N, C-alpha and C positions, 0 to 999 in steps of 0.2 A: 632331464626335462622330457621324458618319454610320454607319448600319448598314443592311444589306439584309434584306428579308423575302421569301422565295419563297412565293407564295400562289396561290390560285385566285380566279376571279371570284366576287364576293360574291353575285351574283344567282343564277346557275345552276351555277357551278363547272365550266364547260366550257372556260374559258380560263385560261391561266397568266400570272401577272404577277410581276415583281420590283419591290417598292416600296423606295425609298431614303428613310429617315427621318433627321432630324437631331435627336438627343437634346439638343443644346445650345440648341435653339430650342423651348421649351415655354412655353405661356402658358395662363392660366386662361380658362375660357369657360363661359358659361351655356347654350350651344347643345348640347343633348343629341342632336341629329340626326347620322346617319351612324355609321360605325364605323371599322374599320381603314383603309378606303379614303379616309377624310378626315383620318386622323391623330388621331381622338378617342380619348382614354384614359378609363379607368373612374373616375378620381379628379377629374373636372371639369377636366381638362387637355386641351390639344390640341397635338400634336406636328407640326412642319412636315414636309411631304412634299417632298423635293427633286426626285425624279424617279420615273417609273413606266415600266418597259420591259416589253415582251411576252416571254413565255417559253412553253415547251411546255405543253400542258394538264395533264401530270402533274408539272409543276414540276421536272423533272430538270435538272441541269447548269447550274452557274454557277461563276465563279472570279474572284477578285480577283488582280491582279498584286501582287508582293511589296511594291512601293512605294505601292500603292493608287491609282495614276494611271489604271489601266485596269480595266474590268469586262467579262468575257465571259459571255454568257448564251445558252443554247440557244434556238433559234427553229425554226419548222416547216421552214425552208429549210436550216438547219445551225447556224451560230454567228454571233452578231452581237457586235461589240466596241464598247464605249462609252468615251468620254473623260471620266473622272470629274472632271477639272480644268476642263472646259468644259461644265458643265451636262448631262453624260451624253449628249452628242450622239453618234450612231453614226458610227464612223470606218472600219469595215471589216466586210464580211460574207463568211464562208467557207461554201461550199456543202457539204452532206454528200456523201460519196463513194458509198456504197452506196445503191441505191434500195430502196424497200419491196418485199418479195418475197412473193408468194402470200398476201397479207393480213397478213403479219408486219410490224409497224411497226418500222422501224429508226431511224436517225438518231443524232446525237451525244448521248452520255449524260454525259460528263465531259470536262474540259479542264484543262491546266496551262500557265501562262506560264513561260518561262525567266527566270532571275533579273534579266536586264537588258532584258526585254521584246522581245528580238529574234526570238523564236520562240514558237509556240503548238502544243502537242501535244493533239490531239483523240482521244477514245476513243469509237468508235461501237459499237452493239450488234453482237455477233458473229453472223454468219450463215454456214452452211457453203457457200453459193453465192458469198459474197463474204468469204473468210477474212481478208483484210487489213483490219483495223478500227482500227488505230492510225496516225495520220497526223501528220507534222511540217510545219508551215506557217511560211514566212517572214513577218515582220511589218514589216521595215524595209528600206530600200535597194532595190536592183534586184529582189530576190527577194520583195518584199512581195506577199502573196496567192498565192505559188507553193507548191505541194505538193512538198516536198523529198524526203521519204522516207515509206514505208509499211511497217508491220509487222503482226504478228498476235498478239493476246491472246485465245487460244482460250477460248470459254465465257463471256466477259464479257457481261453483259446490261445492268446498270445499277447505280447506287449506288456505294459505296466501291470504290476500285480495289484488287484483290488485290496488284498490283505495278505500279510505274511503269517502263515499258520504256525511256524516254529521260529521263535526268537530267543536269543541268549542275552543274558546280562553282559555288561561290558567286560567282566572278568571271567565269563563262562562258568561262573559258580552255579548258576541256575538257568534252566531252560523253560520257556513258557510255550504251551501248546493251546491254541484256540480250538475248543471242541464245541461246535454249534449244538445248542440244546442243553448244555451243561454249564459251560463257563470256560475259564482259563486255568488249565492244570499246570501246576508248578513242579517241574521235575528237577532232580539234581543235574548239574551241567554236563556230567559225563554220560548221562542217559543209560546208566546201569540200573537194572531192576525198576525201570520206569513203569512197568505194569502195576506195581504196588501203589504208585502214586495215584492212579486213576480211581482206586477204591477208598482213598483217604480224603474225606470232605474238608479236612483242615488245610489241605494243600490245593484247594480249588478256589479261585476267585469267582464268587457266585453271580456271574453275569451271563445267564443262559442265552440271552438274545443279543449279546454283544456282536457288533459287525466289524469292529476294529479295535486295536489296542496299541499302546506305545509305552515302552519301558524307558525310564529315565537313564541318561548316559552315565550317571555317577551315583554312588551310594550316599545315603543320608540316614543317620541313626542305625547303622548296621545293616542296611539293605536298601534296595532301590524302590522307588515308587513306580506304580504302573497305572496308567489312565485307560479307561475303557469307554467306548462310544456305543450307546444303545439307540438304534433308530426309533422313530415314532411308530407306535402301534396303537394299543388301547390307551396308552399314556403318551405324553409328549416325549420327544427325544431328550436324552440326558447324557452327561459325562460323569463317571464315578471314578474315584481315585482310591487305590489300596496300597498298602505297604507290604513288601514281600516277606517281612519278618512274621507277619500274621496275615496271610493272603485272604482269609475268609472274613476279615474285619474291615468294614467300610471306614475310610478316613474322612472323605468329604464327597459331595456330589453337586452337580450344577444342572438344573432343569433348563432346557433350551426353549426358545419361542416355538409357538405352534407352526406346523407345516415345514419344519426344517428337514431337508432331504439329504444333506451330507455334512460331514464335520471333519476338520483337520486338527490333529493334535501335535503340538511341538513343544518339547522341553528345552529349557536353557542349558548351558554347558555344564553346570554343576548339579542339575537335577533338583533344584530348590523351588522352581516356579515353572509354569507352563502357560502356553497360549492355546485357546480353543477358538477355532475359526469356523463358525457354523454358517451354512448357506441355505437359501430357500429359493424355489422357483417363483415364488409369489412376492411381489413388493407391495406391502400394505400401504405405503405412502403414495403409490401411484406415480412416482417420479422416475422409475427405472424400468427399462424393457428387459433387463437381465436378472430380475429378481433382487434379493437383498442378502446382505451378510451381517453377521453379528460376531464381534471379536471380544473375547473375555480373557482376563488375566487371573490365574489361580495360584495360590501359595498353600500347598497342603499342610505345612507345619503349623501355621496359624489359622488354617481353614478360611483364609481371606479370599475374596473374589471381587472383581471389578469389571464392569463393562467398559472396554476401551473405545469401541466404535459400535454404533447401532445402525439400524436401517436408515435413520435420518441423515447419517453422515455420508451415505453413498457406499458404493461397492469397494470392498477391500481388494486392491489390485495385487498386492504382494506384501509379505511380511517376513522378517528374518531376525533371529537372535544373533547377537555378537558371539563369536566362538570363544572369546576370552574374557569378556566383561558382561556383567549382569545388566544388559540393556538390549532393547530391540527397536528395529526400524519398521515403519509401516507406511505404505503408499495407499491412500484411501480417497474416494470421491471421484466424481466425473472429471474427465480431462479438461484442463490441466489439473492433475490431482495434487492433494496435499502430501508432502513428505515430512513425516514427523519421527522424532526420536523419543522413546519412552524409557523410564526407569524400570528395570526388572525387579527391583526390591519392593516397589509400591504399585506399579502399573500406571503411574501418573505421567502426564506429558512432561518431558524434560527439555526438549528444544524443537521448535518448528523450523524446519529447514527450507520451507518455501513451497511453491507450486510450480509444476512443470508437467509436460506430457511424458510420464514415466509409468512403468508397470512391472519392473523387475529390480530386485535387490540381490546383490552377491557380495558378501563380506569376504575379505581375504583371510587366510588361516589364522592370522595374528590379530584380527579385529582392528587393524590400523587403517586400512583402505577399504572402501566400498565402491563397487561398480553399480551405478544406478542408471538403468536404460529404459527405453520405450520401444518394445518390439511387438511382433504380431501385427495388429492393425495399425500400429504407429510407425513412424518413419525410420526408427532405428537409432535415434540420437542417444548418446551415452556419455556419462560423466564419471570420472574417477575422483572420488571424494576422500580427502584425508581427514579422518575423524579426529585424530590427535591434535591437528592444527586448525581444524574447521576451515579448510580451504579446498578449492577445486583444483586438482592437479592437471586435468586435461578434459576437454570436451570435443567429441568428434562423432561421426556417423558410422555405425556398423550396420549397414543396411542388410535386411533379410536374415538377421540373426534369429535362430530357432533355439539354440542351446548355448550356454556359456558357463565358464568357471575359471577360478584362479588356480594357478599352480601352487605346489606346496611351499615355494619360496616367497609367496605373497607379492611377487613383483612382475609376474607374467600372466597374461589373461588370454584365454582361448575363446574364440567366437566361431560357431559352426552353423552352417545352413544345411539341414539334413531332411531326408525323406522320412515319413510320407507327408510331413507338413509342407515341404517344398520339393517338388519332383523335378525341378530344374535349377541350375545355378548352384549346385551343391559345392561347398567350399569350407575351408578352415583358414581362419586368419588369427595370428597370434600378435598381441600388442604388449609393449612394455607398460609399466605402471604410469608413465608420463604420457601415454597415448601414442608413442611412436610405433609404427607397424614393423614387426620383426620379419614376418613372412606371410605369404598368401599362396595357398595351394588349392587348385581346382580339381574337382572330381567329376570328370565327364568322359564320355567315350572317345576313343581315338579318332573315330569317324562319325561325324554328325549326320544322321540319316534324316529323312523327311519327317515332318511333324505328324503325318497321318499315313496309315496303310489301309488298303482295302482287303478285308478278311473274307469277302464274299457275302457277308451279311451286313455290309455297310462299312463306312470308314471308322477306324479306331485311332484315337489319339495316342501317339507314342510318348513316353516320358524318358527323361534322361536322369532318372533317380539312380545315383551311384554311391551315395554316402548315407548311411542309416544311423550312425552314431559316432561321436568323437568324445573320448574321455581321457583325461590326464591319468597317468599312473599315480595312485595315491601313496601315502606314506612319506617318510623322509622329513617330516616337520622338524624333528629334533636335529637334523643336519643343517638346517637353515636358521639364520638369525633374523630377528625382527628389526629391520633397519628403517631409519627415517628416510623420507624422500630427499633426494639431492636438491640443492638450490636450483631455482629456475634459470634458464639460459639468459645471458646478457643482462643479468640483474633485474629481470622483470618481476613484478609483484603479482603473486597469485591472488585471485579474487577470493574474498571471504564467503563462506557458505557455499550454496549450490546455485547454479544459474536459475533465473526465474522466467516463467512463461511471460510472453509479451505479445504485442500486436504483430501481425505479419509484416515481414520486411526488416525486422531488427535482429534476425539471426538467432532467435530463441532467447535473447537476453532483454531484460527490462531496460527501459531508457536510462542512460547514464551509468549503467553497471559496467564494470570492467570485465573483459572477456578472458576466459581461461586459455591457456596455450593450446593451439590447434596444430598437431604435428603434420609434417609433410606427408602428402599422400592420403590424408584423412578427410579430404573434401574441403571445399570452401575457396580453393584457389583456381577454379576453372569455371567458365561460364558455358561450356559446351552442352548441347542437347543430350549427348550420350551420357555425360556425367549426371545430368538431371534424371535421366531414365534409370540409371543405376542407383539413384538415391544418394549419391555422394554430395550433392549440393541441393539447396532448396530451389524450387521453381520461383522465379521472380514474380512479384505481385503484379497481376494484371490490373489495368485501370478499372475501377468500379464505378458504376452509375452512368447515366446518360446526361449529356449536356442540356441544361435548361438556359433560359434567358438570364436568370440570375447567376448561374455558374459561369456563363460566358463573361460576365462582368467580374468574376473572380470572388464571389461571395456566397455561393450556394451550390449544393450538389444534391441530386435526387437519386438515392440508391435504387438499383434495380435488382430484384430477387433473381438468383440464378434459376434456370429451368430445372425442374425435378428430373432426376434420373429414373429410369424404368423401375429399378429395384425399390426406389423410394416410393413410387406410386403404388407398387404391389404391396409394400409394407403398410402404407396408409390405408389401402383398401382392406388388407387383412385385419388391421387394428380396428377399422370401422365396423367390419363384419363381426369381429369378436365382441366389440362394444354393443352392437345391436343384439347379438345372441345373449349377452349378459343381461341387457335390459329386458328382453323377452323372458329369460329365465327368472329374473327378479319379479316380473309382473305375474308370472304363473305361480311363483312361490307366495306372493302377496295374496293372490286369489285363494290359494289353498289354505293359507293361514286364516283368512277371513272366514272361510267355511268351517275351519276347525274351531275358531272362536265362537261362531254362531252355534255350532253343535254343543260346545262346552257350555255356552250360556243357557241353551235349552235344558241341558242336563242339570245345571245348577238351579234353574227355575223349578223344575219338577221336584228336585230334592227338597228345596225350601218349602214348596207347596205341601209336600207330604208331611214335613215336620210341623207346619202350622195347623194342618187339619188334625194331626194327632193331638196337638195342644187343645184344639177346639173340642175334640172328643173327651179329653180329660176334664174340660170345663163342664161339659154336659153331665159327666159322671158326678161332679161336685154338686150340681143342682139337685140331684136325686137325694142328697142328704137333708135331714131336718135342719131348721135354722139354728137350733141350739147345738148341733153337731159341728157346725162350721167353725174353723179356727180363724185367727187373724190372717194367717198366711193364705188360707182358702179364699177369704174375702178379697185379699189383694189380687189374687189371680183372677177372680170373677170380674173385678173392676176393669181389667184389660180386655174384656170380651169384645167391645165395640172396635177397639183399635186392631185386634186380631182379625176380626171379620173384614175390616177395610183392607188389610194387607192381603188376605186371601182373594178378595175381589180384584185387587190390582194385578196380582200374579195370574189369575185366570183370564184376564184380558189380553195378556201377552201371547 
């Protein structure tokens, strides 16, 4: 049960470190000395530190291999790779390619292992003087330590990657390279003679303007599917699907709504279906300040596609495929949001799990349990849901959670409060699947300094950001069994389904609903102000309304609206200003359109008048003929002379 924590030096914060802890080795201790650097927890426990490896001062860049045998971490020189199976001994060091330029600190900021650990792709900070900032390195055989290929990811500085330029299939038989302006080039997985692939159009997915792509995690019909997202330009944004057995042949495509700005692609576990989550900054319904989302289900084999959620359904808070079963869960709508389970075979609703203030879904590796939480702007309430039995195992509050994940055994859950989202109160808490807290370790300096310091140019707020990432060591799924949940304590009956949203004061449960087991230390058993401030328990409901004569008699209450916060006032003023500007813009556009219509009308009148006068001239020419030369057709034309002259007169008056 090892996990890493990317931190800073506890004393002065000038050095970066990656600590490897083992949550399976926790023992009680009376020694209250030390902090996270010694593995000391807040609950008189001490966790074993397996290793401590250096990182960059800003704690950027680290990556586990998929099987958890290797760990790559950024260092001042570039990247250092450690063998996790041999006490984290360093096995290879790769130097950064671009030097620091004119005081701009460069270096590696992110990296990715290939599925079989034969290659490592490093992403350095982009600099216009050294545009090639993505490099592919060999890790095995004769090419170990060799830089095989370099590419450009323009504008990348640090943090999450906007797109991965080099991606391998699950078995490393093929490697896909995104080349802007051309498409996705399909190389052999060993990257030998890859220059020849670039000249073969049959090995190119012809999506020249693709901004992102996603390879299916398993093969179907002798190869993997790959989905490409092309942003809106002269045409609306779209998602296209190809099969790697014939990369140049389109399998199916989906045109997205107008004004879509971003799109997420997510395949199911066996690569037979995928979800497309498109988002727009504009909400055409006018009901959301945060834009709108559109969720689609696609099945390439039958070319079937279905809209799962549209703009009218509200914002898609989160979605996740089950890792073992062809089904997916979606949280959608305004809070309290709807939590629904859908069939991955049809894209249709399978089970409505209810409504609650939640925005995060995390399946365990076996697809048996799911953690469903409400983080970010929500209070941090979380439920552990047993999909196999349709019951809630536990409900508790994991306040200030920024990142979270299940361990490979599917029975332990890590919750982390990390920077830069939270620059204070950094911590890691590990829970068992029944909600019981296993350990709690805080990441804070040994000496708490003042909140502000005077730099000579004014006061500057100090932060206590000491934890930047926390990740379980992956792999080992085959070493763990998918076990059912143990029976509840004291013969208690677990509630069916998920807890439902309710009126304030009912603890988050609908009236009459049985409550899930709440473990010791997870909140709810203390009424102290400190516990309320930490988010461990809900603030008690304050009396609402002012007494009236009727209320004094016990039969009436008059609600009083709470005073607006300053940010609410600013928001309303901003929206009013935006609405006024929109109205002015529409008025100007209407005026311009009226002028255009008038000009067009004048052009049409002149054109019609010219045609009628030409007909009149043709009539005058007919009159020059002798009466015996006129045909019946000529006589019919001359009979319309009076009507023609009336039309000309009417048009000349305009």
